C-alpha positions in Angstrom: -22.0 162.1 165.1 -22.3 165.0 162.6 -19.0 166.5 161.6 -18.0 168.8 158.7 -21.2 168.3 156.7 -20.9 164.5 157.0 -22.9 162.0 158.9 -22.9 158.2 159.4 -26.1 156.2 158.9 -26.1 152.9 160.7 -27.3 150.3 158.2 -26.8 146.6 158.5 -23.2 145.5 159.4 -21.7 148.7 157.9 -22.0 152.4 157.9 -22.9 154.5 154.9 -21.2 157.9 155.0 -23.0 160.5 153.0 -21.6 164.0 152.1 -23.8 166.8 151.0 -21.1 168.9 149.2 -21.2 169.0 145.4 -23.8 169.2 142.7 -27.5 168.5 142.9 -27.0 165.3 140.9 -24.7 164.0 143.5 -27.3 164.8 146.2 -29.9 162.7 144.3 -27.5 159.9 143.6 -26.5 159.6 147.3 -30.1 159.8 148.4 -31.0 156.9 146.1 -27.9 154.9 147.4 -29.0 155.5 151.0 -32.6 154.3 150.3 -31.4 151.2 148.5 -29.0 150.2 151.2 -31.6 151.0 153.9 -34.3 148.9 152.3 -31.9 146.0 151.6 -30.4 145.9 155.1 -33.3 147.0 157.4 -33.5 143.4 158.6 -30.1 143.8 160.3 -30.3 147.4 161.3 -31.5 146.7 164.9 -28.7 144.3 165.5 -26.1 146.7 164.1 -27.4 149.6 166.2 -27.5 147.4 169.3 -23.8 146.6 168.9 -22.9 150.2 167.9 -24.6 151.4 171.1 -22.5 149.0 173.2 -19.3 150.2 171.6 -20.3 153.7 172.6 -21.0 152.5 176.1 -17.5 151.3 176.4 -16.3 154.9 175.6 -17.6 158.3 176.7 -21.3 157.3 176.9 -20.5 154.8 179.6 -19.5 157.7 182.0 -23.1 159.0 182.2 -25.5 157.8 184.9 -27.6 155.9 182.3 -24.4 154.4 180.8 -23.2 153.2 184.2 -26.6 151.6 184.9 -26.7 149.8 181.6 -23.1 148.5 182.1 -24.2 147.3 185.5 -27.2 145.5 183.9 -24.9 143.8 181.4 -22.6 142.7 184.1 -25.4 141.3 186.2 -27.1 139.5 183.3 -23.8 138.1 182.0 -24.8 138.6 178.4 -23.2 141.3 176.2 -23.5 142.1 172.5 -20.8 140.2 170.5 -17.8 142.3 169.4 -14.6 141.3 167.8 -11.4 141.9 169.9 -10.8 145.1 167.9 -14.3 146.4 168.6 -15.7 145.6 165.2 -19.2 144.3 164.9 -19.4 140.5 164.3 -22.3 138.1 164.1 -22.9 136.2 167.4 -21.5 132.7 167.6 -24.0 129.9 167.4 -25.2 128.8 170.9 -24.1 125.4 172.0 -27.0 122.9 172.5 -28.3 122.7 176.0 -27.3 119.2 177.2 -28.5 119.6 180.8 -30.4 116.5 181.8 -33.6 117.3 183.8 -34.9 113.7 183.8 -35.1 113.6 187.6 -37.1 116.8 187.8 -39.5 115.6 185.1 -40.1 112.2 186.8 -40.6 113.9 190.2 -43.2 116.2 188.6 -45.1 113.2 187.2 -45.6 112.0 190.8 -47.0 115.3 192.0 -50.6 116.0 192.8 -50.6 119.1 190.7 -50.2 119.4 186.9 -46.7 119.2 185.4 -45.1 122.2 183.8 -45.1 122.4 180.0 -41.5 121.4 179.4 -41.0 118.5 177.1 -37.9 117.2 175.2 -37.9 118.8 171.7 -37.6 115.4 170.0 -40.9 114.2 171.3 -43.9 113.6 168.9 -46.5 116.4 168.9 -50.3 115.8 169.2 -51.1 119.0 167.4 -49.1 121.3 165.2 -49.7 124.9 164.2 -47.9 127.2 161.8 -48.3 131.0 162.2 -47.0 133.8 160.0 -45.9 137.1 161.3 -45.4 140.3 159.3 -46.3 143.9 158.7 -49.2 145.1 156.6 -52.7 146.6 156.4 -56.1 145.3 157.2 -59.6 146.7 157.0 -61.3 147.3 160.4 -64.7 148.6 159.2 -66.4 152.0 158.9 -64.1 152.9 156.0 -61.0 152.6 158.1 -57.7 150.9 157.2 -55.2 150.0 159.9 -51.5 149.8 159.0 -49.6 147.8 161.6 -48.3 144.3 162.4 -50.3 141.2 161.5 -50.6 137.5 162.4 -51.5 135.4 159.4 -52.3 138.7 157.7 -55.1 139.6 160.1 -55.8 141.2 163.5 -56.4 139.2 165.7 -54.6 136.2 164.5 -56.0 132.7 164.1 -58.0 131.0 167.0 -56.1 127.9 168.2 -57.6 125.0 170.1 -56.0 122.2 172.0 -57.0 119.7 174.7 -55.5 119.5 178.2 -52.5 117.3 178.1 -51.7 117.7 174.4 -48.1 118.2 173.2 -48.2 121.2 170.9 -45.7 122.1 168.2 -45.8 125.8 167.3 -43.9 127.1 164.2 -43.6 130.8 163.6 -42.6 132.1 160.2 -41.4 135.7 159.8 -42.8 136.9 156.4 -42.0 140.5 157.3 -39.0 142.8 156.9 -38.1 143.3 160.6 -37.5 140.8 163.5 -40.6 139.3 165.1 -41.1 136.5 167.7 -43.6 134.8 170.0 -44.8 134.6 173.6 -47.2 131.7 174.5 -49.2 132.3 177.7 -50.5 128.7 177.7 -46.9 127.4 178.0 -45.7 126.8 181.6 -42.1 126.9 180.5 -39.4 129.0 178.9 -40.4 130.2 175.4 -38.4 133.4 174.6 -35.1 131.6 174.2 -36.7 129.4 171.5 -39.1 131.8 169.8 -37.7 135.2 170.5 -36.3 137.5 167.8 -37.0 135.6 164.6 -35.2 137.4 161.8 -37.0 138.3 158.5 -37.4 135.3 156.2 -36.6 132.8 159.1 -38.7 130.5 161.2 -38.5 128.9 164.6 -40.4 126.0 166.2 -41.0 124.9 169.8 -42.8 122.0 171.5 -44.5 122.0 174.8 -47.3 120.4 176.7 -50.5 122.3 177.7 -51.2 121.2 181.3 -53.7 123.8 182.5 -57.0 124.3 180.7 -58.0 127.9 180.0 -58.4 130.8 177.6 -55.0 132.1 176.7 -53.3 134.9 174.8 -50.4 134.5 172.4 -48.5 137.5 170.9 -45.4 138.7 169.1 -42.4 139.0 171.3 -39.1 139.8 169.5 -37.5 140.8 172.9 -37.0 143.8 175.1 -38.8 147.1 174.2 -40.2 145.5 171.0 -42.5 143.2 173.0 -45.0 145.8 174.1 -44.6 147.7 170.8 -45.6 144.7 168.6 -48.6 144.0 170.8 -49.6 147.7 170.6 -49.3 147.5 166.8 -51.6 144.5 166.5 -49.9 141.1 166.8 -51.9 138.8 169.1 -54.5 136.0 169.1 -56.3 133.4 171.3 -55.7 129.8 172.2 -58.2 127.8 174.1 -57.1 124.7 176.0 -60.2 122.6 176.5 -60.4 120.9 179.9 -60.7 117.1 180.5 -63.3 118.0 183.2 -66.7 119.2 182.0 -67.8 122.7 182.8 -70.5 123.0 185.4 -73.4 123.9 183.1 -72.6 121.1 180.8 -72.8 118.7 183.7 -76.2 120.2 184.8 -77.8 120.2 181.3 -76.0 117.0 180.3 -75.3 118.3 176.8 -72.8 120.3 174.7 -73.3 124.0 174.1 -75.5 125.0 171.2 -73.6 128.2 170.7 -69.9 128.7 171.2 -68.5 132.2 170.9 -64.7 133.0 171.0 -64.6 136.7 171.7 -61.4 138.8 171.9 -61.6 142.5 172.8 -58.7 144.6 171.7 -57.7 148.2 170.8 -56.4 150.1 167.8 -54.1 153.2 168.2 -53.2 156.0 165.8 -49.9 156.9 167.4 -47.2 155.5 169.6 -47.9 158.3 172.2 -51.6 157.4 172.4 -50.7 153.7 172.7 -48.3 154.5 175.6 -50.9 156.8 177.2 -53.7 154.2 176.7 -55.9 156.3 174.4 -57.2 154.1 171.6 -59.0 155.5 168.7 -61.1 152.3 168.3 -61.9 149.2 170.4 -63.3 146.1 168.8 -64.5 142.5 169.2 -62.7 140.2 166.8 -61.0 142.8 164.6 -63.9 144.9 163.2 -65.9 147.8 164.4 -69.4 146.8 165.4 -68.8 143.5 163.7 -71.6 141.6 165.5 -74.0 144.5 165.3 -73.8 144.3 161.5 -73.6 140.5 161.6 -75.5 139.4 164.8 -74.8 136.0 166.3 -78.0 133.9 166.3 -79.3 131.5 168.9 -82.7 129.9 169.6 -84.7 130.5 172.8 -83.5 128.0 175.4 -80.1 127.4 173.7 -77.1 126.7 175.9 -74.4 129.4 175.2 -70.7 129.3 176.1 -68.5 132.4 175.5 -64.7 132.2 175.7 -63.7 135.8 176.5 -60.2 137.3 176.3 -59.2 140.9 176.8 -56.0 141.3 174.7 -55.9 145.0 175.6 -53.2 146.0 175.5 -54.3 148.8 177.9 -58.0 149.1 178.9 -59.9 147.1 181.4 -63.1 145.4 180.2 -66.3 144.7 182.2 -67.9 142.2 179.8 -71.7 142.2 180.1 -74.8 141.0 178.1 -77.9 143.0 178.6 -80.7 140.7 179.8 -78.4 137.9 180.8 -77.1 136.7 184.2 -74.4 134.1 184.0 -75.4 130.7 185.2 -71.6 130.1 185.7 -68.4 132.0 185.1 -65.0 130.4 185.2 -61.9 132.6 185.9 -59.3 132.2 183.2 -61.5 129.5 181.6 -60.6 126.9 184.2 -63.6 124.7 185.2 -62.2 124.4 188.8 -62.5 128.1 189.4 -66.2 128.5 189.1 -68.5 131.4 190.2 -72.3 130.9 190.1 -74.4 133.9 188.9 -73.1 137.4 188.0 -73.9 140.3 185.7 -70.4 140.9 184.3 -66.8 139.7 184.4 -63.9 142.1 184.8 -60.8 141.6 182.7 -57.6 143.5 182.5 -55.3 143.1 179.6 -54.6 139.3 179.1 -57.3 138.3 181.6 -59.9 135.8 180.4 -63.1 134.0 181.3 -65.5 131.4 180.2 -69.1 132.4 180.8 -72.2 130.1 180.4 -75.9 130.8 180.3 -79.2 129.8 178.8 -81.0 132.0 176.3 -84.3 133.1 178.0 -87.6 131.7 176.4 -88.2 134.9 174.5 -87.1 136.4 171.2 -85.1 139.6 170.6 -81.7 141.2 170.8 -79.3 140.8 173.7 -76.5 143.4 173.6 -72.9 142.2 174.3 -70.6 145.0 175.4 -67.9 146.2 177.7 -69.7 148.2 180.5 -66.6 150.4 180.6 -68.7 152.2 178.0 -66.0 154.4 176.5 -64.9 151.2 174.8 -68.5 150.4 173.7 -68.8 153.8 172.0 -65.5 153.1 170.1 -66.8 149.8 168.7 -66.8 147.1 171.4 -70.4 146.1 171.1 -72.3 143.2 169.5 -75.7 141.5 169.3 -76.7 138.0 170.3 -80.1 137.5 168.6 -82.7 135.1 170.0 -84.6 133.7 167.0 -86.7 130.5 167.0 -85.5 129.9 163.4 -81.8 130.2 164.2 -79.6 127.4 162.9 -77.7 125.9 165.8 -75.2 124.5 166.8 -73.0 127.4 165.8 -69.4 128.3 166.5 -67.8 131.8 166.1 -64.0 132.1 166.1 -62.0 135.0 167.4 -60.1 135.4 164.1 -59.9 138.9 162.6 -61.5 139.3 159.2 -59.6 137.8 156.3 -59.3 139.4 152.9 -57.8 138.4 149.6 -55.2 140.7 148.1 -57.8 141.9 145.6 -60.5 142.5 148.3 -58.0 144.5 150.4 -57.0 146.6 147.3 -60.7 147.3 146.6 -61.4 148.2 150.3 -58.4 150.5 150.4 -59.4 152.3 147.3 -62.8 153.1 148.9 -61.6 153.7 152.4 -61.9 157.2 154.0 -59.2 156.9 156.7 -55.9 155.1 157.4 -54.5 154.9 160.9 -50.9 153.8 161.5 -49.2 154.0 165.0 -45.7 154.5 163.7 -46.0 156.7 160.5 -48.3 159.4 159.3 -51.8 158.2 158.5 -54.4 160.2 156.5 -54.5 164.0 157.1 -57.7 163.8 159.2 -55.9 161.5 161.7 -52.4 163.1 161.5 -52.8 166.7 160.5 -49.6 168.8 160.6 -48.8 170.7 163.8 -48.3 174.2 162.4 -45.9 176.7 164.1 -45.6 180.4 163.1 -42.5 182.3 162.3 -42.4 183.6 165.9 -41.5 180.1 167.0 -37.7 179.5 167.1 -37.6 175.9 168.4 -40.1 173.0 168.1 -39.8 169.7 170.0 -40.7 166.3 168.5 -40.9 163.5 171.0 -39.8 159.9 170.2 -42.3 157.8 172.1 -43.9 154.4 171.6 -41.7 153.7 168.6 -43.2 156.7 166.9 -42.5 160.4 166.3 -44.9 162.9 168.0 -46.1 165.0 166.3 -45.6 162.9 163.2 -45.9 165.9 160.9 -44.9 169.5 161.7 -45.0 172.7 159.6 -42.4 175.3 160.4 -40.7 178.3 158.8 -37.1 178.6 157.6 -34.6 179.1 160.4 -36.6 177.0 163.0 -34.7 174.6 165.1 -36.3 171.2 165.6 -35.3 169.2 168.7 -36.0 165.4 168.9 -36.1 163.9 172.4 -36.2 160.1 173.0 -38.9 159.6 175.6 -38.9 155.8 175.3 -37.8 154.2 178.6 -36.4 150.8 178.8 -33.2 149.1 179.7 -30.8 146.3 178.7 -32.4 142.8 178.6 -31.6 139.6 176.8 -28.6 141.1 174.9 -30.5 144.1 173.6 -30.4 147.8 174.4 -34.1 148.5 174.1 -35.7 151.8 173.2 -32.8 153.4 171.4 -33.6 155.5 168.3 -32.1 157.9 165.9 -33.3 160.4 163.3 -32.2 160.2 159.6 -33.6 162.1 156.6 -34.2 160.1 153.5 -36.0 162.6 151.3 -36.0 166.4 150.9 -33.9 169.3 149.9 -31.4 168.8 152.7 -30.2 165.8 154.8 -29.6 165.4 158.5 -28.9 162.5 160.8 -28.4 162.0 164.5 -26.3 159.6 166.6 -28.1 156.9 168.5 -30.2 158.4 171.3 -30.9 156.7 174.7 -33.6 157.8 177.0 -33.9 161.6 177.5 -31.1 162.2 175.0 -31.8 164.7 172.2 -30.7 165.9 168.8 -31.3 169.3 167.1 -31.2 170.5 163.5 -32.0 174.0 162.1 -33.9 174.0 158.8 -32.6 176.6 156.4 -34.1 175.3 153.2 -37.8 175.4 152.1 -39.5 172.1 151.2 -40.8 168.8 152.5 -38.5 166.5 154.5 -39.2 162.9 155.3 -37.1 161.0 158.0 -37.0 157.7 159.7 -35.3 155.8 162.6 -32.8 153.3 161.2 -33.0 150.8 164.2 -36.8 150.8 163.5 -37.2 151.6 159.8 -41.0 151.6 160.0 -40.9 154.7 162.2 -41.4 157.7 159.9 -42.0 161.5 160.3 -42.3 164.5 158.0 -41.4 168.2 158.3 -42.8 170.9 156.0 -40.6 174.0 155.8 -42.1 177.3 154.5 -40.6 180.7 153.7 -41.1 183.4 156.3 -43.7 186.0 155.3 -42.5 189.7 155.4 -43.6 191.5 158.6 -45.4 194.9 158.4 -43.4 198.0 159.5 -43.6 198.3 163.2 -43.7 202.1 163.0 -46.7 202.3 160.6 -48.5 199.7 162.6 -48.0 201.6 165.9 -49.2 204.9 164.3 -52.4 203.3 163.0 -53.0 201.6 166.4 -52.7 204.9 168.3 -54.9 206.7 165.8 -57.7 204.1 166.0 -57.5 204.2 169.8 -57.8 208.0 169.9 -60.9 207.9 167.6 -62.5 205.2 169.8 -62.0 207.3 172.9 -63.4 210.4 171.3 -66.6 208.7 170.1 -67.0 206.9 173.4 -66.8 210.2 175.3 -69.3 211.8 173.0 -71.8 209.0 173.4 -71.5 209.2 177.1 -72.0 213.1 177.1 -75.2 212.7 174.8 -76.6 210.1 177.1 -76.3 212.4 180.1 
């Protein structure tokens, strides 16, 4: 709460109180102190704010309708943020190991006619192990465009993983970033969030499970609560294929392995949190780069047997995957050989839907276009070419990995790029131009939506009141109050800071000083916005203006009447 020119900035497990009385040197010193503490403790800021919000719920905030609903959710779920008896924030106690014995259930499942679930004891030996890194960063997506978001193994999409039906998999996720990340594994028919959710910066978590159903699956970041959709929207996802024991139908018919295997992941890039929530991507791609397989066509020979593992990671748009000049010999829903459809011109896939499609390249040469026939996506980059060429070198295998770059390559690409898009902070001016408001505007509203400020940059005149409203909607889940935000200035001629804001709550500040202000959300320190404040321009005398207007009107009437008289 702001009181007597003071405000409290939640940061880590403490609060930094900043005063703006005193000399300019003190202002600068305190600003530097704030930045240092914010950077050093942003890892813990979400956890602190979560507990701070709970303390407020136990007071006045808990009397509101939203507060009562949240307290009811806490009571129903039986999990509350950890507070000391005096109400101070304390780290949660370590969870006791789960010693429940499910041996009888596991043995009964082995005798069933359907596949077992994925649960295995965590001390079992794995058949395959994968290590994945999670973090924040930039990547190049083609056409001179850089994307700043969240990455998996420093790319978007992350690495393509393969396993065989029945394998026991060990997955290790390492958080190389500065904020919490996590993982959700769609191929795991068992609990994963309690093992892989909310991995703190610099930490790692591992989990073992058995893949019991074949198919084409999505994996993605899942820190917990509201952060799950946000981290998907910001770019953290990839494909895992669980190959079946049973042969696909076309492989049985032709009695051979595919000549061409293509792992194809369709996904979207967004330039703001609002556009992400509304489902308005700025680009749509196959495997991480605009028009990637137009510029690098995939080659096959006439008569080759082609298998495509297709996944729509979304996270919003529906795809109708189609290849011009091709009818599927067979299509398999979710990539399961037991769910087979003969023939077909396309397959429809919502976010996280998948297919395996198989066909033979006709005995002719030329280009076969691969696209989503929801052609808005095609126009934004989701198109490729499968070229039939008698001299093509097969067999060939194309992974769904996004492009990989060395640090030097990325630096060179960035220096030559023409645009940067970033969902949660201002990108280049052509993407995020300032929303300008004249001096006749007394109040401007900035929405907090999709873990982003909208507009990200506003231009106002002195004396304008800016009102921030939290439009993110979520609730309490897995010990976290999701979708809570605040507004804290970290650069500029003045400072301001808000309390934590739940859904539909607001904070206002009137700007009386000229200059550029930069601000952030401390629970989500990657969220940034900017305000440009200008001096008001002097208005012309209203009396003089009125006199000239009347005079000009009179002259116009006289000349108009004269012209009419002459015409007659």
